[in-house]
C-alpha positions, 0 to 999 in steps of 0.5 A: 538742157541740164545734165540732171534733166537728161539723166532723169529722162534716161532713167524714166525711159529705162523704167518704162522699158522694164515695166512688166508685160502683164499690165499691158496684157491685161489692158489688151484683154480688157480692150478685147472684151469691151470691143466684143461687147460693142460688136454684140450690141451693134449687131441688131443696129446693123440688121436694122439699118441694112434691112431698112434700105432694102426693097420689100422683095429683098427684105427677108429674114433669110437675107438679114445679114446681107447688104442691099443689092439695090439701096431703096428708100421705100421703107423710110418713106413709108415709115415717115408717112405712117409715123409723122402724126405720132412724131408730132405728138411725141414732140409736143408731149416730150418737150412741153412735159419735160420743161414743165416738170423740170421747172416745177421740180426746180422750185420744189427742190429749192424750197425743200432744201434752202427755205425750210418750213415745219414738216419739210422732211415729211413733204419730201418723203411724200414726194419720194413715195410718188416715185414708187407708185406703179403706173398700173395702180393709178391708171383707172383713177387717173383716167377718171380724173382726166375724163372729168377734166375733159382731157382724156384722149388729148395731148394736154391730158398726156402732158399732165399725166407725165408732169404729175408723175415726173414731179417726184424724180425732178424734185429729188434731183433738184433738192439733192443738187441745191443741198450742195449749194453754199448756204452763204449764197442764200443768206447774202441774198436775204441780207440784201433784201431779196425774197423767196422768188428773187433769190431763186430767180437771181441766185439759184436759177443761174447755177442750176444748169447741171440739174436742169440738164439731168432732169430734161434728158431724163424726162424727155427720154421717159416721155418719148418712150412711154407706151402705157399712158399713151395707149390707155389715156390717149386717142388716135388723134393724140397717140405718140410715136410709140403707139403708131410704131406698135401698130406697124407690126404685122398681124397675119398679113401676107407679106410683112414689110420688114423694111418699113418696120426697121425704118420705123424703129430707127426713126422712132429712136433717132430723137432720143439718140440725138439728145444723148449725142448732143447733150450727153456731156451735160448729163454727165456733168450734172451727175458729177456735179451732184444732181443725183447725190445725197 
């Protein structure tokens, strides 16, 4: 080790010791505030978890904070039996709907950003208008349309409704992402003789991972948590888990099954939680890559 390096390290150590205590205090205060918010956020989750493992006799609001004396899976078994058809329908709706809307949004965004045509800006503006139309404004005509198509009360009808309503936001995400791609890539593909679809399939689609991550997570969460479309356009055979979860609420019963209700709430929220835990880093990469910029 040279003398200059040794002297430099001693100077750095002396400077670190001379740092004022105020920045350390501020960091400690920020950490304490964040920790308090985390604890405040997790309090309902704690009540949900401990109550779901209590027996029906022990599950009572007066003992919501206490741990179960006898850990029981009765609430989870009852929740699974009551929610299983809705979970299957929700998987069909959310998975297929998010994939279809992401694929359509990707193609729309590609055409609107890299293959300009007369009136492209007006078409994109009309797509954006679709994002701001409330569900309630189109519910009756949408129900009439699905009735004419013989899709009302079916899983396919719910998928179609979600796809139509998801196209504007998916188009916006992909369009703004593809704008950041160099135009030289498209021009090089054209020079090599690639057409519209070949350029999309061979050049654009392989680099669209970040935008697909954002749209798939976004659409999956929106479709899984939907209640309005499901209860208005669905039927008992096509009801997703949100409707069945609402039906587990007590309505004048002698004994409210709090353990089943808490287990049902956790069971219904696990898929979206797992999606964010497993794919959250890809969601953030997509955001940082420009998927929502513009």
